[in-house]
C-alpha positions, 0 to 999 in steps of 0.5 A, spaced: 476 701 481 469 702 478 463 700 482 456 699 481 450 701 486 448 693 487 456 693 490 452 697 495 446 694 497 447 692 505 448 700 506 445 704 501 439 708 501 433 706 496 433 707 488 427 710 485 425 703 483 425 701 491 421 706 493 414 704 492 415 696 494 418 700 500 412 704 502 407 699 501 412 694 506 412 700 511 404 701 510 403 694 512 408 693 518 404 692 525 409 698 529 408 703 524 400 702 524 401 703 531 405 709 530 399 712 525 395 711 530 397 715 535 397 721 530 389 720 528 386 714 533 379 717 530 381 714 523 380 708 521 387 704 519 384 704 512 382 711 511 389 712 514 393 709 509 389 711 503 390 718 505 398 716 505 397 712 498 394 719 496 399 722 498 405 719 495 402 719 488 407 721 483 413 721 488 418 717 484 425 718 488 427 719 494 428 726 493 421 727 491 419 724 498 424 729 502 419 734 498 413 732 499 413 728 506 419 731 509 419 739 507 413 740 510 414 737 517 421 740 517 418 747 516 413 745 522 419 744 526 422 750 524 415 755 525 414 751 532 421 749 536 425 754 533 426 762 533 428 762 526 434 757 521 437 761 516 443 759 512 449 763 509 453 760 503 457 766 501 463 761 500 460 757 495 457 762 491 463 765 490 465 759 485 462 760 478 460 752 478 456 753 485 450 749 483 454 744 478 458 741 484 457 736 489 459 737 496 461 733 502 459 737 507 463 735 514 459 739 520 459 739 527 454 735 531 448 738 534 442 734 532 441 726 530 435 728 526 435 735 524 442 737 523 442 734 515 433 735 515 434 743 516 440 743 511 436 739 506 430 744 507 435 750 506 439 747 500 431 746 496 430 753 498 436 756 496 436 752 489 440 747 489 439 741 485 439 736 490 439 735 497 444 731 502 445 723 503 447 722 511 449 716 515 445 714 520 448 708 525 445 702 525 443 702 534 437 707 532 434 703 527 431 698 532 424 698 527 424 695 521 419 701 519 425 706 521 430 703 517 425 703 511 423 710 513 431 713 513 432 710 506 427 713 503 430 719 506 436 717 503 440 715 509 445 709 509 447 705 514 453 706 519 454 700 522 456 700 530 458 695 535 463 691 530 470 688 531 476 691 529 476 687 522 469 688 521 470 695 522 475 696 517 471 693 512 465 697 514 469 704 513 472 702 507 465 700 504 462 706 506 468 710 504 467 707 497 460 709 497 460 716 499 466 717 493 460 713 488 455 717 491 458 724 490 462 723 483 457 718 480 451 719 483 451 726 483 449 726 491 451 731 496 454 728 503 452 731 510 457 727 514 459 729 522 466 731 524 466 727 529 463 720 532 456 722 536 455 730 538 461 733 543 458 733 549 461 740 551 459 743 545 467 744 544 467 741 536 473 738 534 475 734 527 476 726 528 482 724 524 479 718 524 473 721 520 477 724 514 481 718 514 475 714 513 473 718 508 480 717 505 479 710 504 475 710 497 477 713 491 484 713 488 491 716 487 494 721 493 491 722 499 490 729 496 486 727 490 482 722 494 479 728 498 479 733 492 474 727 489 468 729 494 469 736 495 469 737 503 466 743 504 466 745 513 459 746 515 457 750 521 451 749 525 449 754 531 443 753 536 441 758 540 438 753 545 441 746 545 435 742 548 438 737 549 443 740 554 440 738 560 440 730 558 449 732 556 449 734 563 446 729 567 450 724 562 456 727 565 453 727 571 452 719 571 459 718 568 463 721 573 458 718 579 459 711 575 465 710 570 461 704 567 455 707 566 453 707 558 446 709 555 441 706 554 437 705 547 431 708 550 436 714 553 437 714 544 431 715 543 429 720 548 434 724 546 431 724 539 425 726 541 427 732 545 432 735 540 427 734 535 421 737 539 425 742 544 426 749 544 432 751 539 432 759 539 435 762 533 438 757 528 444 759 523 447 755 518 454 757 515 458 753 509 466 755 509 471 754 504 471 749 500 478 745 502 480 744 495 481 752 495 487 750 500 488 742 500 494 743 495 498 747 499 498 740 503 500 735 498 507 735 501 506 733 508 506 727 511 500 722 512 500 724 520 502 731 518 498 732 513 491 729 517 494 733 523 494 740 518 487 738 515 483 737 522 487 744 524 484 748 518 476 745 518 476 746 525 478 753 524 473 754 518 468 750 523 469 756 529 470 762 524 463 761 522 459 760 529 453 764 530 455 768 537 448 769 541 447 773 547 447 766 552 454 764 550 457 771 552 453 771 559 455 763 559 462 765 559 462 771 563 459 767 568 464 761 568 470 766 568 467 771 574 468 777 571 464 781 565 468 781 560 463 781 554 457 784 559 456 790 552 454 784 548 447 783 552 442 786 556 439 785 563 434 782 559 438 777 555 441 775 562 435 774 566 432 770 560 437 766 560 438 765 567 431 762 568 431 758 561 438 754 565 433 754 572 428 750 567 433 745 565 436 744 571 429 742 574 428 737 569 434 733 571 431 727 576 437 724 579 437 721 586 445 725 588 443 731 583 449 735 584 446 742 582 453 746 582 456 741 577 450 740 573 449 748 572 457 749 570 456 743 564 451 746 561 454 753 562 460 750 558 456 748 553 454 755 551 461 758 553 465 753 548 463 755 542 465 762 543 471 761 546 473 757 539 470 763 535 475 768 540 481 764 539 480 764 531 478 770 530 483 773 535 489 777 532 495 773 530 
């Protein structure tokens, strides 16, 4: 079925011809003006807007916007809040058409904002012709200026809180858009392997995500997924700045099974994820599934998705960058120094001090220190457990 860009108006990012109007509307937004004032309260509004208009000159597309505005911001975040961000794409470079291809990166999920932002910067730095489009839940688009900003930054909208019937239609539309973006717009896509972050950092691909991706396109399941060139991507954080918030949520749900995060909780997680210390960060591209997906062609649909999830998970686990804190956490949980040769006394002291600081940030009236500590240790042990499971001799 042939599509036109107008078929996706309700969810798509801005097209180049829409960028100027969106920028003007954002500058005229009262809430956005208050945000800008917070960054430079000493400057009159007219001066702040004038400087932004000057910086916007020459921006003709969302990619231009990313390079002009987002690239320096992301570089600053890496400089300020990490100990470096590295990128490994050997599996892609093994292909003769690496830079001509477009990719649907299916990735484990560590940060709502930065997972794709860091990837964008590294793709630009490595000479790829474009960055990635991403899906952002409409639950996070709480102000009109935020929705405009993310659409200028190559984001399409993922609708949340739908009825079953609405969800089917929304998934079909999103899948068709992803196929359209990769095959006709010639854009890359980044999508998390599951809805929401794995709170315990044990990353598992949800069949629902792959089924959604296969709703678009034409032909067999294999043909549909081949069209969008799915490439497993592993994101490894040495330290997760949101670990204490996740542990806190574990206790809140343990103590009250009906507990639900508020909109403010989501915003607090976003802020902490961006401005919290992450240590070393590493991105690893696995082998595109087009290299082996034909092996699954004869399977039933049920077995097809089961095996596809398993293989994508193996690619993601094999790509983990393992840090001393992962070995320390697993040793403490298991009560024996199995991996003591992988870290020093200094590493252990640093991690212990880090844990203490993170636990001190949790403010609960019935704070269960032992439970919270175990939850955070599990977050750091699980990537190692998964890595060891796929690296063990068969």
